[in-house]
RODREN-735438 format. One record per atom (N, C-alpha, C, O): residue number from 1; residue in one letter; chain; atom name; x, y, z. Coordinates in steps of 0.02 Angstrom, whole numbers. Layout:
// residues N
+-----+---------+--------+-------+--------+--------+--------+
! num ! residuo ! cadena ! atomo !      X !      Y !      Z !
+-----+---------+--------+-------+--------+--------+--------+
! NUM !       A !      A !    CA !      X !      Y !      Z !
...
+-----+---------+--------+-------+--------+--------+--------+
END
This chain:
// residues 106
+-----+---------+--------+-------+--------+--------+--------+
! num ! residuo ! cadena ! atomo !      X !      Y !      Z !
+-----+---------+--------+-------+--------+--------+--------+
!   1 !       X !      A !     N !   2061 !   1759 !  -1209 !
!   1 !       X !      A !    CA !   2083 !   1717 !  -1265 !
!   1 !       X !      A !     C !   2024 !   1704 !  -1311 !
!   1 !       X !      A !     O !   1969 !   1689 !  -1288 !
!   2 !       X !      A !     N !   2036 !   1711 !  -1374 !
!   2 !       X !      A !    CA !   1985 !   1694 !  -1424 !
!   2 !       X !      A !     C !   1986 !   1619 !  -1434 !
!   2 !       X !      A !     O !   2039 !   1589 !  -1441 !
!   3 !       X !      A !     N !   1927 !   1588 !  -1434 !
!   3 !       X !      A !    CA !   1924 !   1516 !  -1444 !
!   3 !       X !      A !     C !   1891 !   1503 !  -1511 !
!   3 !       X !      A !     O !   1830 !   1498 !  -1516 !
!   4 !       X !      A !     N !   1932 !   1497 !  -1563 !
!   4 !       X !      A !    CA !   1907 !   1482 !  -1630 !
!   4 !       X !      A !     C !   1911 !   1408 !  -1645 !
!   4 !       X !      A !     O !   1872 !   1381 !  -1684 !
!   5 !       X !      A !     N !   1960 !   1374 !  -1613 !
!   5 !       X !      A !    CA !   1970 !   1302 !  -1623 !
!   5 !       X !      A !     C !   1964 !   1268 !  -1555 !
!   5 !       X !      A !     O !   1991 !   1292 !  -1506 !
!   6 !       X !      A !     N !   1927 !   1213 !  -1553 !
!   6 !       X !      A !    CA !   1921 !   1174 !  -1491 !
!   6 !       X !      A !     C !   1947 !   1104 !  -1505 !
!   6 !       X !      A !     O !   1927 !   1070 !  -1552 !
!   7 !       X !      A !     N !   1993 !   1084 !  -1463 !
!   7 !       X !      A !    CA !   2019 !   1015 !  -1465 !
!   7 !       X !      A !     C !   1976 !    975 !  -1416 !
!   7 !       X !      A !     O !   1979 !    986 !  -1355 !
!   8 !       X !      A !     N !   1939 !    928 !  -1442 !
!   8 !       X !      A !    CA !   1898 !    884 !  -1401 !
!   8 !       X !      A !     C !   1936 !    818 !  -1394 !
!   8 !       X !      A !     O !   1947 !    782 !  -1444 !
!   9 !       X !      A !     N !   1956 !    802 !  -1334 !
!   9 !       X !      A !    CA !   1993 !    741 !  -1320 !
!   9 !       X !      A !     C !   1945 !    690 !  -1291 !
!   9 !       X !      A !     O !   1913 !    702 !  -1240 !
!  10 !       X !      A !     N !   1939 !    633 !  -1324 !
!  10 !       X !      A !    CA !   1896 !    579 !  -1301 !
!  10 !       X !      A !     C !   1940 !    524 !  -1273 !
!  10 !       X !      A !     O !   1984 !    497 !  -1307 !
!  11 !       X !      A !     N !   1928 !    508 !  -1211 !
!  11 !       X !      A !    CA !   1967 !    456 !  -1177 !
!  11 !       X !      A !     C !   1923 !    395 !  -1166 !
!  11 !       X !      A !     O !   1865 !    401 !  -1145 !
!  12 !       X !      A !     N !   1950 !    337 !  -1180 !
!  12 !       X !      A !    CA !   1921 !    274 !  -1156 !
!  12 !       X !      A !     C !   1964 !    256 !  -1096 !
!  12 !       X !      A !     O !   2024 !    246 !  -1102 !
!  13 !       X !      A !     N !   1932 !    252 !  -1038 !
!  13 !       X !      A !    CA !   1969 !    240 !   -976 !
!  13 !       X !      A !     C !   1949 !    173 !   -946 !
!  13 !       X !      A !     O !   1896 !    146 !   -960 !
!  14 !       X !      A !     N !   1993 !    148 !   -903 !
!  14 !       X !      A !    CA !   1977 !     88 !   -865 !
!  14 !       X !      A !     C !   1926 !    108 !   -812 !
!  14 !       X !      A !     O !   1942 !    149 !   -769 !
!  15 !       X !      A !     N !   1865 !     80 !   -814 !
!  15 !       X !      A !    CA !   1814 !    101 !   -767 !
!  15 !       X !      A !     C !   1832 !     85 !   -694 !
!  15 !       X !      A !     O !   1802 !    113 !   -648 !
!  16 !       X !      A !     N !   1879 !     40 !   -684 !
!  16 !       X !      A !    CA !   1900 !     24 !   -616 !
!  16 !       X !      A !     C !   1954 !     71 !   -591 !
!  16 !       X !      A !     O !   1976 !     66 !   -533 !
!  17 !       X !      A !     N !   1977 !    116 !   -634 !
!  17 !       X !      A !    CA !   2028 !    164 !   -616 !
!  17 !       X !      A !     C !   2005 !    236 !   -627 !
!  17 !       X !      A !     O !   2045 !    280 !   -643 !
!  18 !       X !      A !     N !   1940 !    248 !   -620 !
!  18 !       X !      A !    CA !   1913 !    315 !   -630 !
!  18 !       X !      A !     C !   1944 !    366 !   -582 !
!  18 !       X !      A !     O !   1954 !    424 !   -601 !
!  19 !       X !      A !     N !   1959 !    346 !   -521 !
!  19 !       X !      A !    CA !   1989 !    392 !   -473 !
!  19 !       X !      A !     C !   2057 !    416 !   -497 !
!  19 !       X !      A !     O !   2075 !    474 !   -489 !
!  20 !       X !      A !     N !   2096 !    369 !   -527 !
!  20 !       X !      A !    CA !   2161 !    388 !   -554 !
!  20 !       X !      A !     C !   2153 !    438 !   -611 !
!  20 !       X !      A !     O !   2190 !    487 !   -615 !
!  21 !       X !      A !     N !   2105 !    425 !   -655 !
!  21 !       X !      A !    CA !   2094 !    472 !   -711 !
!  21 !       X !      A !     C !   2072 !    540 !   -684 !
!  21 !       X !      A !     O !   2094 !    591 !   -710 !
!  22 !       X !      A !     N !   2029 !    541 !   -634 !
!  22 !       X !      A !    CA !   2006 !    604 !   -607 !
!  22 !       X !      A !     C !   2064 !    644 !   -577 !
!  22 !       X !      A !     O !   2066 !    705 !   -584 !
!  23 !       X !      A !     N !   2111 !    611 !   -544 !
!  23 !       X !      A !    CA !   2170 !    645 !   -518 !
!  23 !       X !      A !     C !   2212 !    673 !   -576 !
!  23 !       X !      A !     O !   2236 !    730 !   -571 !
!  24 !       X !      A !     N !   2220 !    635 !   -628 !
!  24 !       X !      A !    CA !   2255 !    657 !   -689 !
!  24 !       X !      A !     C !   2221 !    720 !   -717 !
!  24 !       X !      A !     O !   2255 !    769 !   -733 !
!  25 !       X !      A !     N !   2155 !    719 !   -723 !
!  25 !       X !      A !    CA !   2117 !    775 !   -750 !
!  25 !       X !      A !     C !   2126 !    837 !   -705 !
!  25 !       X !      A !     O !   2134 !    892 !   -730 !
!  26 !       X !      A !     N !   2123 !    827 !   -639 !
!  26 !       X !      A !    CA !   2131 !    883 !   -593 !
!  26 !       X !      A !     C !   2198 !    919 !   -603 !
!  26 !       X !      A !     O !   2201 !    980 !   -598 !
!  27 !       X !      A !     N !   2250 !    881 !   -617 !
!  27 !       X !      A !    CA !   2315 !    912 !   -629 !
!  27 !       X !      A !     C !   2313 !    958 !   -689 !
!  27 !       X !      A !     O !   2345 !   1011 !   -689 !
!  28 !       X !      A !     N !   2276 !    938 !   -741 !
!  28 !       X !      A !    CA !   2272 !    979 !   -802 !
!  28 !       X !      A !     C !   2233 !   1043 !   -791 !
!  28 !       X !      A !     O !   2240 !   1090 !   -830 !
!  29 !       X !      A !     N !   2191 !   1046 !   -739 !
!  29 !       X !      A !    CA !   2151 !   1106 !   -728 !
!  29 !       X !      A !     C !   2194 !   1169 !   -719 !
!  29 !       X !      A !     O !   2173 !   1224 !   -738 !
!  30 !       X !      A !     N !   2253 !   1161 !   -691 !
!  30 !       X !      A !    CA !   2298 !   1219 !   -685 !
!  30 !       X !      A !     C !   2352 !   1219 !   -739 !
!  30 !       X !      A !     O !   2375 !   1272 !   -760 !
!  31 !       X !      A !     N !   2373 !   1160 !   -760 !
!  31 !       X !      A !    CA !   2427 !   1156 !   -809 !
!  31 !       X !      A !     C !   2407 !   1182 !   -878 !
!  31 !       X !      A !     O !   2444 !   1219 !   -910 !
!  32 !       X !      A !     N !   2348 !   1163 !   -901 !
!  32 !       X !      A !    CA !   2327 !   1182 !   -969 !
!  32 !       X !      A !     C !   2324 !   1258 !   -977 !
!  32 !       X !      A !     O !   2352 !   1284 !  -1025 !
!  33 !       X !      A !     N !   2291 !   1295 !   -931 !
!  33 !       X !      A !    CA !   2292 !   1368 !   -940 !
!  33 !       X !      A !     C !   2362 !   1398 !   -936 !
!  33 !       X !      A !     O !   2377 !   1446 !   -971 !
!  34 !       X !      A !     N !   2405 !   1370 !   -894 !
!  34 !       X !      A !    CA !   2473 !   1395 !   -888 !
!  34 !       X !      A !     C !   2513 !   1384 !   -952 !
!  34 !       X !      A !     O !   2559 !   1421 !   -967 !
!  35 !       X !      A !     N !   2495 !   1332 !   -990 !
!  35 !       X !      A !    CA !   2531 !   1316 !  -1052 !
!  35 !       X !      A !     C !   2500 !   1352 !  -1112 !
!  35 !       X !      A !     O !   2528 !   1349 !  -1167 !
!  36 !       X !      A !     N !   2444 !   1387 !  -1102 !
!  36 !       X !      A !    CA !   2415 !   1427 !  -1156 !
!  36 !       X !      A !     C !   2349 !   1402 !  -1184 !
!  36 !       X !      A !     O !   2324 !   1431 !  -1232 !
!  37 !       X !      A !     N !   2321 !   1350 !  -1155 !
!  37 !       X !      A !    CA !   2256 !   1325 !  -1178 !
!  37 !       X !      A !     C !   2199 !   1357 !  -1139 !
!  37 !       X !      A !     O !   2207 !   1373 !  -1080 !
!  38 !       X !      A !     N !   2143 !   1365 !  -1170 !
!  38 !       X !      A !    CA !   2082 !   1390 !  -1138 !
!  38 !       X !      A !     C !   2042 !   1329 !  -1118 !
!  38 !       X !      A !     O !   2002 !   1303 !  -1158 !
!  39 !       X !      A !     N !   2051 !   1304 !  -1056 !
!  39 !       X !      A !    CA !   2018 !   1243 !  -1035 !
!  39 !       X !      A !     C !   1944 !   1254 !  -1026 !
!  39 !       X !      A !     O !   1922 !   1292 !   -983 !
!  40 !       X !      A !     N !   1904 !   1220 !  -1068 !
!  40 !       X !      A !    CA !   1832 !   1224 !  -1062 !
!  40 !       X !      A !     C !   1806 !   1172 !  -1013 !
!  40 !       X !      A !     O !   1751 !   1180 !   -986 !
!  41 !       X !      A !     N !   1845 !   1120 !  -1000 !
!  41 !       X !      A !    CA !   1827 !   1072 !   -948 !
!  41 !       X !      A !     C !   1850 !   1001 !   -962 !
!  41 !       X !      A !     O !   1864 !    982 !  -1018 !
!  42 !       X !      A !     N !   1853 !    964 !   -907 !
!  42 !       X !      A !    CA !   1861 !    891 !   -908 !
!  42 !       X !      A !     C !   1796 !    862 !   -885 !
!  42 !       X !      A !     O !   1765 !    889 !   -838 !
!  43 !       X !      A !     N !   1774 !    809 !   -915 !
!  43 !       X !      A !    CA !   1708 !    780 !   -901 !
!  43 !       X !      A !     C !   1715 !    706 !   -889 !
!  43 !       X !      A !     O !   1740 !    668 !   -931 !
!  44 !       X !      A !     N !   1692 !    685 !   -830 !
!  44 !       X !      A !    CA !   1697 !    615 !   -808 !
!  44 !       X !      A !     C !   1632 !    578 !   -822 !
!  44 !       X !      A !     O !   1579 !    609 !   -826 !
!  45 !       X !      A !     N !   1636 !    511 !   -829 !
!  45 !       X !      A !    CA !   1574 !    472 !   -835 !
!  45 !       X !      A !     C !   1532 !    482 !   -772 !
!  45 !       X !      A !     O !   1557 !    484 !   -717 !
!  46 !       X !      A !     N !   1467 !    487 !   -782 !
!  46 !       X !      A !    CA !   1422 !    497 !   -725 !
!  46 !       X !      A !     C !   1366 !    445 !   -726 !
!  46 !       X !      A !     O !   1356 !    408 !   -678 !
!  47 !       X !      A !     N !   1329 !    444 !   -780 !
!  47 !       X !      A !    CA !   1272 !    398 !   -787 !
!  47 !       X !      A !     C !   1278 !    366 !   -856 !
!  47 !       X !      A !     O !   1298 !    400 !   -904 !
!  48 !       X !      A !     N !   1261 !    304 !   -861 !
!  48 !       X !      A !    CA !   1265 !    270 !   -926 !
!  48 !       X !      A !     C !   1334 !    241 !   -936 !
!  48 !       X !      A !     O !   1360 !    207 !   -891 !
!  49 !       X !      A !     N !   1364 !    253 !   -994 !
!  49 !       X !      A !    CA !   1430 !    226 !  -1010 !
!  49 !       X !      A !     C !   1480 !    246 !   -956 !
!  49 !       X !      A !     O !   1484 !    305 !   -937 !
!  50 !       X !      A !     N !   1518 !    197 !   -930 !
!  50 !       X !      A !    CA !   1562 !    210 !   -874 !
!  50 !       X !      A !     C !   1636 !    215 !   -892 !
!  50 !       X !      A !     O !   1678 !    219 !   -848 !
!  51 !       X !      A !     N !   1651 !    215 !   -957 !
!  51 !       X !      A !    CA !   1722 !    215 !   -976 !
!  51 !       X !      A !     C !   1741 !    269 !  -1026 !
!  51 !       X !      A !     O !   1793 !    265 !  -1057 !
!  52 !       X !      A !     N !   1699 !    320 !  -1035 !
!  52 !       X !      A !    CA !   1713 !    374 !  -1082 !
!  52 !       X !      A !     C !   1718 !    440 !  -1042 !
!  52 !       X !      A !     O !   1672 !    458 !  -1005 !
!  53 !       X !      A !     N !   1773 !    475 !  -1051 !
!  53 !       X !      A !    CA !   1783 !    541 !  -1022 !
!  53 !       X !      A !     C !   1803 !    588 !  -1079 !
!  53 !       X !      A !     O !   1828 !    567 !  -1131 !
!  54 !       X !      A !     N !   1791 !    652 !  -1069 !
!  54 !       X !      A !    CA !   1806 !    702 !  -1119 !
!  54 !       X !      A !     C !   1843 !    761 !  -1088 !
!  54 !       X !      A !     O !   1836 !    776 !  -1029 !
!  55 !       X !      A !     N !   1882 !    794 !  -1130 !
!  55 !       X !      A !    CA !   1912 !    859 !  -1112 !
!  55 !       X !      A !     C !   1904 !    904 !  -1173 !
!  55 !       X !      A !     O !   1907 !    881 !  -1230 !
!  56 !       X !      A !     N !   1893 !    967 !  -1160 !
!  56 !       X !      A !    CA !   1887 !   1016 !  -1214 !
!  56 !       X !      A !     C !   1932 !   1075 !  -1198 !
!  56 !       X !      A !     O !   1927 !   1106 !  -1145 !
!  57 !       X !      A !     N !   1976 !   1091 !  -1247 !
!  57 !       X !      A !    CA !   2025 !   1145 !  -1238 !
!  57 !       X !      A !     C !   2021 !   1190 !  -1299 !
!  57 !       X !      A !     O !   2026 !   1166 !  -1356 !
!  58 !       X !      A !     N !   2013 !   1255 !  -1288 !
!  58 !       X !      A !    CA !   2007 !   1302 !  -1343 !
!  58 !       X !      A !     C !   2073 !   1337 !  -1359 !
!  58 !       X !      A !     O !   2116 !   1346 !  -1316 !
!  59 !       X !      A !     N !   2079 !   1356 !  -1422 !
!  59 !       X !      A !    CA !   2138 !   1392 !  -1447 !
!  59 !       X !      A !     C !   2115 !   1442 !  -1499 !
!  59 !       X !      A !     O !   2061 !   1434 !  -1529 !
!  60 !       X !      A !     N !   2156 !   1493 !  -1510 !
!  60 !       X !      A !    CA !   2136 !   1541 !  -1561 !
!  60 !       X !      A !     C !   2155 !   1519 !  -1631 !
!  60 !       X !      A !     O !   2132 !   1548 !  -1680 !
!  61 !       X !      A !     N !   2198 !   1467 !  -1636 !
!  61 !       X !      A !    CA !   2219 !   1441 !  -1701 !
!  61 !       X !      A !     C !   2253 !   1374 !  -1692 !
!  61 !       X !      A !     O !   2270 !   1355 !  -1636 !
!  62 !       X !      A !     N !   2263 !   1338 !  -1747 !
!  62 !       X !      A !    CA !   2302 !   1276 !  -1744 !
!  62 !       X !      A !     C !   2375 !   1290 !  -1727 !
!  62 !       X !      A !     O !   2408 !   1249 !  -1696 !
!  63 !       X !      A !     N !   2400 !   1348 !  -1749 !
!  63 !       X !      A !    CA !   2469 !   1367 !  -1731 !
!  63 !       X !      A !     C !   2475 !   1375 !  -1655 !
!  63 !       X !      A !     O !   2526 !   1356 !  -1626 !
!  64 !       X !      A !     N !   2425 !   1405 !  -1623 !
!  64 !       X !      A !    CA !   2425 !   1412 !  -1550 !
!  64 !       X !      A !     C !   2424 !   1344 !  -1517 !
!  64 !       X !      A !     O !   2456 !   1334 !  -1465 !
!  65 !       X !      A !     N !   2387 !   1297 !  -1545 !
!  65 !       X !      A !    CA !   2385 !   1228 !  -1519 !
!  65 !       X !      A !     C !   2455 !   1197 !  -1522 !
!  65 !       X !      A !     O !   2476 !   1164 !  -1475 !
!  66 !       X !      A !     N !   2490 !   1206 !  -1578 !
!  66 !       X !      A !    CA !   2557 !   1177 !  -1586 !
!  66 !       X !      A !     C !   2605 !   1208 !  -1535 !
!  66 !       X !      A !     O !   2647 !   1172 !  -1507 !
!  67 !       X !      A !     N !   2600 !   1272 !  -1522 !
!  67 !       X !      A !    CA !   2642 !   1304 !  -1471 !
!  67 !       X !      A !     C !   2627 !   1275 !  -1402 !
!  67 !       X !      A !     O !   2673 !   1261 !  -1363 !
!  68 !       X !      A !     N !   2563 !   1266 !  -1387 !
!  68 !       X !      A !    CA !   2541 !   1236 !  -1324 !
!  68 !       X !      A !     C !   2570 !   1166 !  -1316 !
!  68 !       X !      A !     O !   2595 !   1148 !  -1263 !
!  69 !       X !      A !     N !   2567 !   1125 !  -1369 !
!  69 !       X !      A !    CA !   2593 !   1056 !  -1366 !
!  69 !       X !      A !     C !   2668 !   1056 !  -1352 !
!  69 !       X !      A !     O !   2694 !   1015 !  -1315 !
!  70 !       X !      A !     N !   2704 !   1103 !  -1383 !
!  70 !       X !      A !    CA !   2776 !   1108 !  -1371 !
!  70 !       X !      A !     C !   2789 !   1125 !  -1298 !
!  70 !       X !      A !     O !   2834 !   1097 !  -1266 !
!  71 !       X !      A !     N !   2750 !   1172 !  -1271 !
!  71 !       X !      A !    CA !   2759 !   1191 !  -1200 !
!  71 !       X !      A !     C !   2746 !   1132 !  -1154 !
!  71 !       X !      A !     O !   2782 !   1122 !  -1105 !
!  72 !       X !      A !     N !   2694 !   1093 !  -1169 !
!  72 !       X !      A !    CA !   2679 !   1034 !  -1128 !
!  72 !       X !      A !     C !   2738 !    986 !  -1125 !
!  72 !       X !      A !     O !   2755 !    960 !  -1072 !
!  73 !       X !      A !     N !   2769 !    975 !  -1183 !
!  73 !       X !      A !    CA !   2825 !    927 !  -1187 !
!  73 !       X !      A !     C !   2888 !    952 !  -1151 !
!  73 !       X !      A !     O !   2933 !    912 !  -1137 !
!  74 !       X !      A !     N !   2890 !   1017 !  -1135 !
!  74 !       X !      A !    CA !   2949 !   1046 !  -1103 !
!  74 !       X !      A !     C !   2937 !   1060 !  -1029 !
!  74 !       X !      A !     O !   2985 !   1079 !   -994 !
!  75 !       X !      A !     N !   2877 !   1053 !  -1004 !
!  75 !       X !      A !    CA !   2859 !   1072 !   -936 !
!  75 !       X !      A !     C !   2863 !   1012 !   -889 !
!  75 !       X !      A !     O !   2833 !    959 !   -902 !
!  76 !       X !      A !     N !   2900 !   1019 !   -834 !
!  76 !       X !      A !    CA !   2911 !    963 !   -787 !
!  76 !       X !      A !     C !   2846 !    937 !   -757 !
!  76 !       X !      A !     O !   2837 !    876 !   -752 !
!  77 !       X !      A !     N !   2800 !    980 !   -737 !
!  77 !       X !      A !    CA !   2737 !    958 !   -707 !
!  77 !       X !      A !     C !   2693 !    922 !   -758 !
!  77 !       X !      A !     O !   2660 !    873 !   -742 !
!  78 !       X !      A !     N !   2693 !    945 !   -820 !
!  78 !       X !      A !    CA !   2655 !    912 !   -873 !
!  78 !       X !      A !     C !   2684 !    843 !   -888 !
!  78 !       X !      A !     O !   2648 !    794 !   -895 !
!  79 !       X !      A !     N !   2750 !    839 !   -892 !
!  79 !       X !      A !    CA !   2784 !    775 !   -904 !
!  79 !       X !      A !     C !   2768 !    727 !   -847 !
!  79 !       X !      A !     O !   2755 !    668 !   -860 !
!  80 !       X !      A !     N !   2769 !    751 !   -786 !
!  80 !       X !      A !    CA !   2753 !    708 !   -728 !
!  80 !       X !      A !     C !   2682 !    681 !   -733 !
!  80 !       X !      A !     O !   2669 !    624 !   -716 !
!  81 !       X !      A !     N !   2635 !    722 !   -757 !
!  81 !       X !      A !    CA !   2565 !    699 !   -763 !
!  81 !       X !      A !     C !   2559 !    647 !   -819 !
!  81 !       X !      A !     O !   2523 !    598 !   -811 !
!  82 !       X !      A !     N !   2593 !    659 !   -875 !
!  82 !       X !      A !    CA !   2593 !    608 !   -928 !
!  82 !       X !      A !     C !   2622 !    542 !   -902 !
!  82 !       X !      A !     O !   2596 !    489 !   -917 !
!  83 !       X !      A !     N !   2677 !    546 !   -864 !
!  83 !       X !      A !    CA !   2708 !    486 !   -836 !
!  83 !       X !      A !     C !   2661 !    450 !   -787 !
!  83 !       X !      A !     O !   2659 !    389 !   -786 !
!  84 !       X !      A !     N !   2624 !    488 !   -747 !
!  84 !       X !      A !    CA !   2575 !    460 !   -701 !
!  84 !       X !      A !     C !   2524 !    418 !   -740 !
!  84 !       X !      A !     O !   2506 !    362 !   -719 !
!  85 !       X !      A !     N !   2501 !    444 !   -796 !
!  85 !       X !      A !    CA !   2452 !    407 !   -838 !
!  85 !       X !      A !     C !   2484 !    344 !   -867 !
!  85 !       X !      A !     O !   2452 !    291 !   -867 !
!  86 !       X !      A !     N !   2545 !    348 !   -891 !
!  86 !       X !      A !    CA !   2578 !    289 !   -919 !
!  86 !       X !      A !     C !   2590 !    236 !   -867 !
!  86 !       X !      A !     O !   2579 !    177 !   -880 !
!  87 !       X !      A !     N !   2613 !    256 !   -808 !
!  87 !       X !      A !    CA !   2628 !    208 !   -756 !
!  87 !       X !      A !     C !   2566 !    173 !   -729 !
!  87 !       X !      A !     O !   2569 !    114 !   -712 !
!  88 !       X !      A !     N !   2511 !    209 !   -726 !
!  88 !       X !      A !    CA !   2450 !    181 !   -696 !
!  88 !       X !      A !     C !   2401 !    151 !   -747 !
!  88 !       X !      A !     O !   2352 !    118 !   -728 !
!  89 !       X !      A !     N !   2413 !    164 !   -810 !
!  89 !       X !      A !    CA !   2376 !    132 !   -865 !
!  89 !       X !      A !     C !   2299 !    137 !   -859 !
!  89 !       X !      A !     O !   2264 !     88 !   -871 !
!  90 !       X !      A !     N !   2274 !    195 !   -842 !
!  90 !       X !      A !    CA !   2202 !    203 !   -837 !
!  90 !       X !      A !     C !   2172 !    230 !   -901 !
!  90 !       X !      A !     O !   2111 !    228 !   -910 !
!  91 !       X !      A !     N !   2213 !    256 !   -947 !
!  91 !       X !      A !    CA !   2189 !    278 !  -1013 !
!  91 !       X !      A !     C !   2202 !    222 !  -1062 !
!  91 !       X !      A !     O !   2260 !    203 !  -1074 !
!  92 !       X !      A !     N !   2148 !    195 !  -1090 !
!  92 !       X !      A !    CA !   2154 !    139 !  -1137 !
!  92 !       X !      A !     C !   2158 !    164 !  -1209 !
!  92 !       X !      A !     O !   2188 !    131 !  -1251 !
!  93 !       X !      A !     N !   2128 !    221 !  -1221 !
!  93 !       X !      A !    CA !   2128 !    250 !  -1289 !
!  93 !       X !      A !     C !   2116 !    325 !  -1282 !
!  93 !       X !      A !     O !   2080 !    348 !  -1238 !
!  94 !       X !      A !     N !   2148 !    363 !  -1327 !
!  94 !       X !      A !    CA !   2141 !    435 !  -1326 !
!  94 !       X !      A !     C !   2139 !    460 !  -1398 !
!  94 !       X !      A !     O !   2183 !    445 !  -1438 !
!  95 !       X !      A !     N !   2087 !    497 !  -1415 !
!  95 !       X !      A !    CA !   2081 !    525 !  -1482 !
!  95 !       X !      A !     C !   2065 !    600 !  -1477 !
!  95 !       X !      A !     O !   2035 !    623 !  -1429 !
!  96 !       X !      A !     N !   2087 !    636 !  -1528 !
!  96 !       X !      A !    CA !   2075 !    708 !  -1531 !
!  96 !       X !      A !     C !   2035 !    725 !  -1594 !
!  96 !       X !      A !     O !   2048 !    700 !  -1648 !
!  97 !       X !      A !     N !   1987 !    769 !  -1584 !
!  97 !       X !      A !    CA !   1948 !    797 !  -1639 !
!  97 !       X !      A !     C !   1953 !    872 !  -1633 !
!  97 !       X !      A !     O !   1943 !    900 !  -1579 !
!  98 !       X !      A !     N !   1967 !    906 !  -1688 !
!  98 !       X !      A !    CA !   1972 !    978 !  -1688 !
!  98 !       X !      A !     C !   1908 !   1007 !  -1718 !
!  98 !       X !      A !     O !   1888 !    990 !  -1774 !
!  99 !       X !      A !     N !   1877 !   1050 !  -1680 !
!  99 !       X !      A !    CA !   1813 !   1080 !  -1699 !
!  99 !       X !      A !     C !   1822 !   1155 !  -1706 !
!  99 !       X !      A !     O !   1863 !   1185 !  -1672 !
! 100 !       X !      A !     N !   1783 !   1184 !  -1749 !
! 100 !       X !      A !    CA !   1785 !   1257 !  -1754 !
! 100 !       X !      A !     C !   1722 !   1285 !  -1722 !
! 100 !       X !      A !     O !   1669 !   1253 !  -1721 !
! 101 !       X !      A !     N !   1728 !   1344 !  -1695 !
! 101 !       X !      A !    CA !   1673 !   1377 !  -1662 !
! 101 !       X !      A !     C !   1624 !   1405 !  -1714 !
! 101 !       X !      A !     O !   1645 !   1436 !  -1762 !
! 102 !       X !      A !     N !   1560 !   1393 !  -1704 !
! 102 !       X !      A !    CA !   1508 !   1422 !  -1748 !
! 102 !       X !      A !     C !   1495 !   1492 !  -1723 !
! 102 !       X !      A !     O !   1480 !   1503 !  -1664 !
! 103 !       X !      A !     N !   1500 !   1539 !  -1768 !
! 103 !       X !      A !    CA !   1491 !   1610 !  -1750 !
! 103 !       X !      A !     C !   1429 !   1636 !  -1784 !
! 103 !       X !      A !     O !   1408 !   1611 !  -1837 !
! 104 !       X !      A !     N !   1398 !   1687 !  -1755 !
! 104 !       X !      A !    CA !   1339 !   1717 !  -1786 !
! 104 !       X !      A !     C !   1354 !   1742 !  -1856 !
! 104 !       X !      A !     O !   1410 !   1764 !  -1870 !
! 105 !       X !      A !     N !   1305 !   1739 !  -1900 !
! 105 !       X !      A !    CA !   1314 !   1766 !  -1967 !
! 105 !       X !      A !     C !   1325 !   1842 !  -1963 !
! 105 !       X !      A !     O !   1295 !   1876 !  -1921 !
! 106 !       X !      A !     N !   1366 !   1866 !  -2007 !
! 106 !       X !      A !    CA !   1382 !   1939 !  -2006 !
! 106 !       X !      A !     C !   1326 !   1979 !  -2035 !
! 106 !       X !      A !     O !   1331 !   2040 !  -2039 !
+-----+---------+--------+-------+--------+--------+--------+
END
């Protein structure tokens, strides 16, 4: 998969529920690639700030991202993971930034 666009998801999480967030992230490790995203990784707080986590998912275009989002909304395992997050309330805020890949000059 060509990764021209990267969706960087920044999560503000409840620091007392990091284990719940980590379980949520682990589920995405197989779901995201199955839905068409190029998972670059989920990143948990380690040292310093204890309530910020990140995920980075690559796509070849914004159109590919939209197709991926549609697949997520239709997939039973993805819906179950979203529901797990809502029920356990460990994500306090979630924002997305779309970045483009810097390529060597031609």
